[in-house]
C-alpha positions as CSV (number, residue, x, y, z in Angstrom):
1,M,75.0,103.9,103.6
2,S,77.1,102.3,100.9
3,D,74.5,103.2,98.3
4,Q,74.8,106.8,99.3
5,R,78.6,106.7,99.0
6,E,78.3,105.0,95.6
7,I,75.9,107.8,94.5
8,E,78.3,110.5,95.7
9,R,81.2,108.7,94.0
10,L,79.3,108.5,90.7
11,K,78.3,112.2,90.9
12,K,81.9,113.2,91.4
13,L,83.1,111.0,88.6
14,R,80.4,112.5,86.3
15,D,81.5,116.0,87.3
16,R,85.1,115.2,86.5
17,Q,84.2,113.7,83.2
18,I,82.1,116.8,82.3
19,G,84.9,119.1,83.5
20,A,87.4,117.2,81.3
21,R,85.3,117.8,78.2
22,D,84.7,121.5,79.0
23,P,86.6,123.6,76.5
24,S,86.8,126.6,78.8
25,V,89.1,124.6,81.1
26,H,91.6,124.1,78.3
27,E,91.2,127.7,77.2
28,R,91.9,129.0,80.7
29,K,95.0,126.8,80.8
30,V,96.2,128.2,77.4
31,Q,95.4,131.8,78.5
32,G,97.4,131.3,81.7
33,Q,100.4,130.1,79.7
34,I,100.2,133.1,77.4
35,A,99.9,135.5,80.4
36,R,103.0,133.9,82.0
37,K,105.0,134.2,78.8
38,A,103.9,137.8,78.4
39,Q,104.8,138.6,82.0
40,K,108.2,137.0,81.6
41,A,108.9,139.0,78.4
42,R,107.8,142.3,80.1
43,S,110.1,141.6,83.1
44,K,113.1,141.3,80.8
45,E,112.5,144.8,79.5
46,N,114.5,147.7,80.9
47,F,113.6,151.2,79.9
48,W,117.0,152.7,80.5
49,K,119.0,150.0,78.7
50,D,116.6,150.0,75.7
51,S,116.8,153.8,75.5
52,A,120.6,153.8,75.7
53,K,120.7,151.2,72.9
54,D,118.7,153.5,70.6
55,I,121.2,156.4,70.9
56,P,123.7,156.4,68.1
57,K,127.3,155.4,69.0
58,V,128.5,158.7,67.5
59,L,126.9,160.6,70.3
60,W,128.1,158.1,72.9
61,G,131.6,158.5,71.6
62,G,131.5,162.3,71.6
63,L,130.1,162.3,75.2
64,I,132.7,159.9,76.5
65,G,135.4,162.0,74.8
66,A,134.1,165.1,76.3
67,V,134.0,163.6,79.8
68,L,137.6,162.4,79.4
69,G,138.5,166.0,78.3
70,L,136.8,167.3,81.5
71,I,138.9,164.9,83.5
72,V,142.0,166.3,81.7
73,L,140.8,169.8,82.5
74,L,140.5,169.0,86.2
75,I,143.9,167.3,86.4
76,L,145.6,170.2,84.5
77,G,143.9,172.6,87.0
78,L,145.9,171.0,89.7
79,F,149.3,171.5,88.0
80,L,149.0,174.6,85.8
81,P,147.8,178.2,86.3
82,A,144.1,178.6,85.9
83,A,144.1,180.4,82.6
84,T,146.5,178.0,80.9
85,A,144.8,174.9,82.4
86,G,141.4,176.2,81.3
87,L,142.6,176.7,77.7
88,F,144.3,173.4,77.5
89,G,141.4,171.6,79.2
90,I,138.8,173.1,76.8
91,L,141.0,172.1,73.8
92,A,141.3,168.6,75.3
93,M,137.5,168.4,75.7
94,L,137.0,169.4,72.0
95,L,139.7,167.2,70.7
96,L,138.7,164.1,72.7
97,G,135.1,164.7,71.8
98,V,135.9,164.8,68.1
99,I,138.0,161.6,68.4
100,G,135.3,159.9,70.4
101,A,132.7,160.9,67.8
102,A,134.9,159.5,65.1
103,F,135.3,156.2,66.9
104,G,131.5,156.1,67.5
105,S,130.9,156.8,63.8
106,A,133.2,153.9,62.9
107,F,131.1,151.6,65.2
108,D,127.9,152.8,63.7
109,V,129.2,152.1,60.2
110,R,130.3,148.7,61.3
111,D,126.8,147.9,62.7
112,R,125.2,149.2,59.5
113,I,127.4,146.9,57.4
114,R,126.7,144.0,59.7
115,N,123.0,144.6,59.4
116,S,123.1,144.9,55.6
117,L,124.9,141.5,55.3
118,K,122.1,139.7,57.2
């Protein structure tokens, strides 16, 4: 019985030694590491955030200014007659949109200068 155990032990030892020299084991390990790193990189991606970063700040500034003008329009609508509030609100939307676009343009210029200095 002990000879049979010894034979089994030697067979297992031989299989482990052959497995340790097998290059496919190392390759599978490396491929697994690469796959985990790629999955981690993909999980950090966010379509909406990446898309928003690609939009120039001049457009963001104009949009934010227009939204603020819309808020002014709604607030003026509560206190002034409709025709007057509408006129002042539209003017506020245009004015704040232009101011927001100017600020956004300044931020775009700042980013371009920062990138050119790198």
